[in-house]
Every structure is written in C-alpha cells, then in structure tokens.
C-alpha positions as CSV (number, residue, x, y, z in Angstrom):
1,M,-6.1,-30.4,-12.6
2,S,-9.7,-30.1,-11.7
3,N,-12.4,-27.4,-12.2
4,I,-10.5,-25.7,-15.0
5,R,-12.1,-22.4,-16.0
6,A,-11.2,-20.0,-18.8
7,L,-12.3,-16.4,-18.8
8,K,-12.2,-14.6,-22.2
9,S,-12.6,-10.9,-22.8
10,K,-11.8,-8.1,-25.3
11,Q,-9.7,-6.5,-22.5
12,V,-7.6,-8.5,-20.1
13,I,-5.4,-6.3,-17.8
14,D,-2.7,-8.4,-16.3
15,G,-1.5,-5.7,-13.8
16,Y,0.9,-4.0,-16.2
17,R,-0.7,-3.9,-19.6
18,T,-3.9,-4.6,-21.6
19,I,-4.1,-7.8,-23.6
20,H,-6.7,-7.3,-26.4
21,D,-8.9,-10.4,-27.0
22,G,-7.3,-12.1,-24.1
23,V,-7.9,-15.2,-21.9
24,V,-7.1,-16.2,-18.3
25,V,-7.1,-19.9,-17.4
26,Y,-7.1,-21.0,-13.8
27,A,-7.5,-24.3,-11.9
28,D,-6.9,-25.5,-8.3
29,G,-6.7,-21.9,-7.1
30,K,-3.8,-20.9,-9.3
31,I,-3.5,-19.1,-12.7
32,Q,-2.5,-21.6,-15.4
33,A,-2.2,-19.4,-18.4
34,V,-2.7,-15.8,-19.5
35,G,-2.4,-14.4,-23.0
36,A,-4.0,-13.6,-26.3
37,Q,-6.8,-16.0,-27.3
38,K,-5.2,-16.8,-30.6
39,T,-2.0,-18.1,-29.0
40,T,-3.2,-19.4,-25.6
41,P,-4.7,-22.9,-25.7
42,I,-7.7,-23.6,-23.5
43,P,-7.5,-27.1,-21.9
44,E,-10.1,-29.6,-23.1
45,G,-13.1,-29.8,-20.7
46,A,-12.6,-26.3,-19.3
47,E,-15.6,-24.2,-18.5
48,V,-15.3,-21.2,-20.8
49,V,-16.9,-17.9,-20.0
50,D,-16.8,-15.1,-22.6
51,Y,-17.2,-11.7,-20.9
52,G,-17.2,-9.8,-24.2
53,D,-16.6,-6.0,-23.8
54,N,-16.2,-6.3,-20.0
55,V,-12.7,-6.2,-18.4
56,I,-10.8,-9.0,-16.6
57,S,-8.1,-7.9,-14.2
58,P,-6.3,-8.9,-11.1
59,G,-8.3,-8.6,-7.9
60,F,-7.9,-5.4,-6.0
61,I,-5.8,-5.2,-2.9
62,D,-6.8,-2.8,-0.1
63,I,-4.0,-2.3,2.5
64,H,-6.0,0.2,4.6
65,I,-9.5,-0.7,5.5
66,H,-11.2,-0.6,8.9
67,G,-14.7,-2.0,8.6
68,Y,-18.2,-1.7,7.0
69,K,-21.5,-0.5,8.2
70,G,-19.8,0.9,11.2
71,L,-18.6,-2.6,12.2
72,R,-14.9,-2.5,12.7
73,A,-12.5,-5.4,12.3
74,N,-10.8,-4.1,15.4
75,S,-13.8,-5.2,17.5
76,S,-14.4,-8.9,16.7
77,L,-13.5,-11.9,14.5
78,E,-17.1,-11.8,13.3
79,N,-16.7,-8.2,12.0
80,T,-13.4,-9.2,10.4
81,M,-15.0,-12.1,8.5
82,G,-18.0,-10.0,7.6
83,L,-15.7,-7.3,6.1
84,A,-14.0,-9.9,4.0
85,E,-17.3,-10.8,2.4
86,F,-18.6,-7.3,2.1
87,I,-15.7,-5.8,0.1
88,T,-15.8,-8.4,-2.7
89,Q,-18.7,-6.5,-4.3
90,G,-16.1,-3.7,-4.8
91,G,-13.6,-6.1,-6.5
92,T,-11.3,-6.5,-3.5
93,T,-9.7,-10.0,-3.3
94,S,-7.0,-9.3,-0.6
95,F,-6.9,-6.9,2.3
96,L,-5.2,-5.9,5.5
97,P,-7.7,-5.4,8.3
98,T,-6.7,-2.0,9.8
99,V,-6.8,-2.0,13.6
100,D,-5.2,-0.4,16.7
101,S,-5.5,-3.0,19.4
102,V,-4.0,-6.4,20.5
103,P,-7.3,-8.2,19.9
104,G,-7.6,-6.5,16.5
105,V,-4.3,-8.0,15.2
106,R,-5.3,-11.4,16.8
107,Y,-8.7,-11.3,14.9
108,A,-6.8,-10.8,11.6
109,Y,-4.6,-13.7,12.3
110,E,-7.5,-15.9,13.4
111,G,-9.5,-14.9,10.3
112,A,-6.7,-15.8,8.0
113,E,-6.3,-19.2,9.6
114,L,-10.0,-19.8,9.4
115,Q,-10.0,-19.0,5.7
116,K,-7.2,-21.5,5.1
117,K,-9.1,-24.3,6.9
118,E,-12.7,-23.6,5.7
119,G,-12.1,-22.0,2.3
120,Y,-12.7,-18.5,1.0
121,K,-16.1,-16.9,1.2
122,G,-14.6,-13.4,1.0
123,A,-11.4,-11.5,0.3
124,A,-8.2,-13.1,1.6
125,I,-6.8,-11.7,4.8
126,R,-3.1,-11.1,4.1
127,G,-2.0,-9.8,7.5
128,S,-2.9,-6.7,9.4
129,H,-2.2,-3.0,9.3
130,M,-1.9,-1.1,12.6
131,E,-3.2,2.5,12.3
132,G,-2.6,3.2,16.0
133,P,-2.1,3.2,18.9
134,F,1.4,4.9,18.3
135,L,0.1,8.0,16.6
136,S,0.4,11.7,17.4
137,P,-2.8,13.2,19.0
138,K,-5.0,15.3,16.7
139,N,-5.8,17.7,19.6
140,L,-9.1,18.7,18.1
141,P,-10.8,21.4,20.2
142,G,-13.5,20.0,22.4
143,R,-12.9,16.4,21.2
144,P,-10.6,14.6,23.6
145,E,-12.2,11.3,22.8
146,A,-10.6,11.4,19.3
147,D,-7.3,10.6,21.0
148,S,-8.5,8.3,23.7
149,S,-6.9,5.1,22.3
150,L,-3.4,6.5,21.7
151,L,-0.3,5.0,23.5
152,P,3.3,6.2,23.6
153,P,5.6,4.4,21.1
154,S,7.2,1.5,23.0
155,I,9.1,-1.6,21.8
156,E,7.7,-3.5,24.8
157,L,4.1,-2.6,24.0
158,F,4.6,-3.3,20.3
159,D,5.9,-6.8,21.0
160,E,2.6,-7.6,22.6
161,F,0.9,-6.8,19.3
162,W,3.5,-8.8,17.4
163,E,3.1,-11.9,19.5
164,A,-0.7,-11.7,19.2
165,S,-0.5,-11.4,15.4
166,H,1.8,-14.5,15.2
167,G,4.2,-12.3,13.2
168,Q,1.6,-11.4,10.6
169,I,1.6,-7.5,11.0
170,K,2.5,-6.1,7.6
171,M,2.5,-2.4,8.3
172,V,2.5,0.0,11.3
173,D,1.7,3.7,11.3
174,I,3.6,6.0,13.6
175,G,3.6,9.6,14.8
176,I,7.2,10.5,14.1
177,D,7.2,13.4,16.6
178,R,6.5,11.3,19.7
179,P,9.3,10.3,22.0
180,G,10.5,6.7,21.3
181,A,9.1,6.8,17.7
182,F,12.5,6.3,16.0
183,E,13.6,3.5,18.3
184,L,10.4,1.7,17.6
185,T,10.7,2.3,13.9
186,R,14.1,0.6,13.8
187,H,12.8,-2.3,15.8
188,M,9.9,-2.9,13.5
189,R,12.0,-2.5,10.4
190,D,14.3,-5.3,11.7
191,L,11.2,-7.5,11.9
192,G,10.4,-6.8,8.2
193,I,7.5,-4.5,8.9
194,V,6.7,-1.5,6.7
195,V,6.7,1.6,8.9
196,S,4.4,4.5,7.7
197,I,4.1,8.1,8.7
198,A,0.6,9.0,9.8
199,H,-1.3,11.5,11.9
200,S,1.4,14.0,12.5
201,K,1.7,17.8,12.5
202,S,5.5,17.6,12.1
203,G,7.3,19.3,9.2
204,Y,9.6,18.5,6.3
205,D,12.8,18.2,8.2
206,L,11.6,15.7,10.8
207,M,10.0,13.6,8.0
208,M,13.4,13.5,6.2
209,E,15.0,12.3,9.5
210,A,12.3,9.7,9.9
211,M,13.2,8.2,6.5
212,E,16.8,7.7,7.8
213,H,15.4,5.6,10.6
214,G,13.3,3.4,8.3
215,V,9.9,5.2,7.5
216,T,9.2,4.3,3.9
217,H,5.4,4.7,3.5
218,A,2.8,7.4,3.9
219,T,-0.7,6.6,5.2
220,H,-3.5,8.3,3.3
221,L,-1.4,11.0,1.7
222,Y,-2.5,14.5,2.3
223,N,-5.0,13.5,5.1
224,V,-4.0,14.2,8.7
225,M,-0.5,15.5,7.8
226,T,1.1,18.9,7.2
227,G,0.4,20.1,3.7
228,L,2.5,21.4,0.9
229,H,3.3,25.1,1.1
230,H,6.0,26.8,-1.1
231,R,8.0,27.8,2.0
232,R,6.9,25.0,4.3
233,P,6.8,21.8,2.2
234,G,5.6,19.8,5.2
235,I,5.2,16.0,5.4
236,T,3.3,16.1,2.2
237,G,6.1,17.7,0.3
238,A,8.6,15.2,1.7
239,C,6.5,12.3,0.6
240,L,5.8,13.7,-2.9
241,T,9.5,14.3,-3.7
242,N,11.2,11.3,-2.3
243,D,11.3,8.1,-4.3
244,M,11.8,5.9,-1.2
245,I,8.3,6.7,0.0
246,D,5.3,4.8,-1.1
247,C,2.0,6.5,-0.6
248,E,-1.6,5.5,0.0
249,L,-4.3,7.6,-1.6
250,I,-8.1,7.7,-0.9
251,C,-9.4,8.3,-4.4
252,D,-13.0,9.1,-3.7
253,T,-12.4,12.8,-4.7
254,L,-13.9,13.7,-1.3
255,H,-10.9,13.1,1.0
256,V,-8.6,14.4,-1.7
257,H,-9.4,16.9,-4.4
258,P,-9.0,15.6,-7.9
259,A,-6.3,18.1,-8.7
260,A,-4.4,17.0,-5.6
261,M,-4.8,13.4,-6.7
262,E,-3.3,14.3,-10.1
263,I,-0.3,16.0,-8.4
264,A,0.3,12.9,-6.4
265,I,0.1,10.6,-9.4
266,R,2.5,12.9,-11.5
267,C,5.0,13.0,-8.6
268,K,4.9,9.4,-7.5
269,G,3.8,7.5,-10.6
270,Y,1.6,4.5,-10.8
271,D,4.0,2.2,-9.0
272,R,4.3,4.2,-5.7
273,I,0.6,4.9,-5.1
274,A,-1.8,2.4,-3.6
275,I,-5.5,3.1,-4.0
276,I,-7.1,2.5,-0.6
277,T,-10.6,3.0,0.8
278,D,-10.0,3.6,4.5
279,L,-13.5,2.1,4.6
280,T,-15.6,2.2,7.8
281,M,-19.1,3.3,7.1
282,A,-20.0,1.9,3.6
283,G,-23.4,0.2,3.5
284,L,-25.1,2.6,5.9
285,P,-27.8,5.1,5.1
286,D,-27.3,8.8,6.0
287,G,-27.6,9.3,9.8
288,E,-25.7,9.5,13.1
289,Y,-23.6,6.7,14.4
290,V,-21.3,6.2,17.5
291,R,-17.8,4.8,17.1
292,P,-16.5,2.3,19.7
293,D,-14.4,5.1,21.2
294,G,-17.5,7.3,21.8
295,V,-17.0,9.6,18.9
296,V,-20.4,10.5,17.2
297,L,-20.2,10.4,13.4
298,E,-22.6,11.8,10.9
299,V,-22.9,10.1,7.5
300,K,-24.3,12.3,4.8
301,G,-23.9,12.3,1.0
302,G,-21.1,9.7,1.1
303,V,-19.1,11.5,3.7
304,S,-18.5,10.3,7.3
305,R,-17.6,13.2,9.6
306,M,-17.5,13.9,13.3
307,K,-20.9,15.3,14.2
308,G,-21.0,19.0,14.3
309,A,-17.6,19.5,12.7
310,D,-17.0,22.3,10.3
311,P,-16.5,20.7,6.8
312,N,-13.6,23.1,6.3
313,Q,-11.8,21.8,9.4
314,D,-9.1,19.2,8.7
315,N,-8.9,15.9,10.6
316,T,-12.6,15.5,11.1
317,M,-13.5,13.0,8.4
318,S,-13.7,9.4,9.7
319,G,-13.1,6.7,7.1
320,S,-14.8,6.5,3.7
321,C,-18.1,5.2,2.4
322,F,-16.9,3.9,-1.0
323,L,-15.6,0.5,-2.2
324,Q,-12.3,0.1,-4.0
325,N,-13.7,0.0,-7.5
326,V,-14.8,3.6,-7.0
327,G,-11.2,4.7,-6.6
328,V,-10.1,2.9,-9.8
329,R,-13.0,4.5,-11.6
330,K,-12.1,8.0,-10.3
331,V,-8.4,7.7,-11.3
332,H,-9.5,6.6,-14.8
333,E,-11.9,9.5,-15.0
334,L,-8.9,11.8,-14.4
335,G,-7.6,10.7,-17.8
336,H,-5.2,7.9,-16.8
337,P,-5.3,4.6,-18.7
338,L,-7.5,2.0,-17.2
339,H,-4.6,-0.4,-16.9
340,A,-2.7,2.3,-14.9
341,A,-5.6,2.8,-12.5
342,V,-5.9,-1.0,-12.0
343,R,-2.1,-1.1,-11.4
344,M,-2.5,1.3,-8.5
345,A,-5.1,-1.1,-6.9
346,T,-3.3,-4.4,-7.6
347,I,0.4,-5.0,-8.2
348,S,1.5,-1.7,-6.6
349,P,0.0,-2.4,-3.2
350,A,1.1,-6.0,-3.5
351,R,4.7,-5.0,-4.0
352,M,4.5,-2.5,-1.1
353,M,3.4,-5.2,1.3
354,G,5.7,-8.0,0.0
355,L,2.8,-9.9,-1.5
356,D,3.7,-9.6,-5.2
357,K,5.1,-13.1,-5.5
358,V,1.6,-14.6,-4.8
359,T,-0.9,-12.0,-5.9
360,G,-1.4,-8.6,-7.5
361,S,-1.1,-9.6,-11.2
362,L,-2.3,-12.2,-13.6
363,E,0.8,-14.4,-13.9
364,V,1.2,-18.1,-14.2
365,G,1.6,-19.7,-10.7
366,K,0.1,-16.8,-8.7
367,D,-3.2,-17.1,-6.8
368,A,-6.2,-16.9,-9.0
369,D,-7.4,-13.6,-7.6
370,I,-9.4,-12.1,-10.4
371,V,-12.1,-9.5,-10.9
372,V,-14.4,-8.8,-13.8
373,F,-16.0,-5.4,-14.3
374,D,-17.9,-3.5,-16.9
375,P,-16.6,-0.4,-18.7
376,D,-17.8,1.8,-15.8
377,V,-15.9,-0.4,-13.3
378,N,-19.0,-1.9,-11.8
379,I,-18.1,-5.3,-10.5
380,L,-19.6,-8.4,-12.2
381,E,-17.6,-11.2,-10.6
382,T,-14.9,-11.5,-7.9
383,I,-12.7,-14.6,-7.6
384,V,-10.5,-15.3,-4.6
385,K,-7.9,-18.2,-5.0
386,G,-10.1,-19.7,-7.7
387,T,-13.4,-19.5,-5.8
388,T,-16.1,-17.1,-7.0
389,V,-17.1,-15.1,-3.9
390,Y,-19.3,-12.5,-5.6
391,Q,-21.3,-12.5,-8.8
392,K,-23.7,-9.9,-9.9
C-alpha cells in the first residue's frame, strides 16, 4: 500500500453509529480500517491527522442535483464537471447529475469516464437521474414555457436516453397520470432503473396503482405533488404511509416547513429518506437569471423562484441555493441525532440507488469517500476515492 493516511477524531460516524475516539485508515482509494483508536492499529509510516472535536463521516451523496450558479449539467460536459468540483465544499462526494435530455445523460456518462481516466477533482459521478421529460405539465397560468421540454412517456423515446447513457441511468421521474406511463415504468424497472413519482396532480388511488407497476420512489417529497388532506390523502399521503416508497427531501426548511420535515422523518424513518439539494442556483448573488428554457428566475434570500410569482403559489420555486451540508445541519437542528442526519445523506441514498456496496458508509473495502466537518456541519475536508478534493 502507498500513501496511507489515518484520520482521528473524537467523533467518527460510520454511516450507522458514532465511534467515540475513532480512527479511519485509507490507502489506494479504499478504506483499510475503521474503529476505536485504542483497538485499531495505524500502519507504520502513515500520515496521521488528528481532527480533535470535529466529525469524520462518510461523504454525502446527492441523488437529485441540477447545477450551480445557474449552470446546468444538462447543458454541457463542462457544466457537469464544474458541478462535481463545486459541491465538494458542501461535503458531497458522489452525485447523480439530474437532467432531462439525451445530451444530458451523455454528459453524465462522459464525465464519469473522464474521472476514471484523469482522476477525481470533484465528487464522483455515479450515473444520472432523469427529472423529465416524461413529467406531467404544471399548467401554471401564463407560464407555458415551464412545460416546454416535456414529452409523452414512450419506450421508444426512453431507449434513446438509455443508449446515450451507456446504461448508466439510475433513476427516472415520471408523471403517473400520463398515457403510457405505466408501460414505460415496467420497461424501466426491467432494466433495473428506479422509477420515481414526480410532478403530478394525481391522487392517492392512482399512486397506489403506480406502485403496483413499479414506482418505488418519490422525488422531492411534498413539492409539486398533491398534498396530505384528511379526506384526500393525495400522493403525499400514499408516499408517507407505504414502506415500499423511498423519499427525497429538500431539507433547507424553505422548500419544506420544518414541521413537515419532522412528519416525513417520523413516518419514513432515517433509512427511507434521502437528503437532497435539488441544487441549481447556489453561488449566485440575489438577482434575475434566465433558465435555458426561457423561464426568468429571481434569486432572493436563498430562494430561487419564477419571477413575479406569488410566494404562496405552489410549483413556482426552481431548485435550491444551499449545499448538502445545510440539509444535514437542519435535520440535526430538528433534534435528531447527528449520526441519523448523516445517515439520511449517506448510506440511505446509496442503498436507494444500489451504490451501497461501494460507498455510503465507512467500511473496510469501500471507496474512501470521506468528509470532515466542524460541530456546526461546516465542511473542513472532502475526500473522494482517497483524494482530497476540498480543504478549508
């Protein structure tokens, strides 16, 4: 082994629990040892870093993220690689570029191949997530451009995406009320793809039927779906009460109220919620910006919204402005143990996307995807496959 490194801390979270006075040893891009300092030997010649009161944990995994500074992964390979580097300052070590076009899935594949050849300068691209084009229209009054990129669910159309991705699409969102949605769902499930409910005004009954066809995931729970009412439980009610559904949650407390976050966590538990960012506009000052589809956005106070939209109108927010460490912090501030908040950003999304054999927890033989943060979850160091890609 070469370049052996040992990270020590009073708190090491392995993805499931907290090891007090712990140590993580890694070399050649893989984790070699994890445990208590008093029982885990450190190889001779290793570089030893003692992080003291700071926390060592698995690197965060973002399965729903579009871009940064308004630059979308959907638009170019350059944007995709830039996003990989940008998000490491939030502790993210793996991600699924979230796109809606054939070029978009191709950029994700090409980016991953480039990383394998040239090494990792940012978070590892682990496949792609398609949020579109097979969604239901929002039908926002006076805003037809918001639905301009949508296409009808079609196996033939999807196969063009699948071919361009070289079989690396991990998840596809679908509007379950559209003709052909269930046929496409079954086709994608046969390919091993996670199919997710997204952007639909359908109700509880249709969502229950969708699960029978293979829908097992909910994209950004609560947002752009029918809400929970005591006589009309909606898609939200179906997702909260069915254990076969995994859920994403934007935990910035702006997209979802803290009380609604708490309801979701109590219903689903830490294993069936993935903290996501839905990132698009982070890194930009307040102002007006134009999306590639022509929609004008206004960024103000950490919120990205369609220009001129009523803040009380649903479906008008457009992506988030906060990195993944903010979501971990917000969940912890709700009163949940830090190791549980970390779990929702690490091993839980890894399991949902079938990545848990290689990443998502600090276990011997897995990729050395590691993050170090202070007690307020401010990132100090981000390590991807054993390479430090961000250090404060």
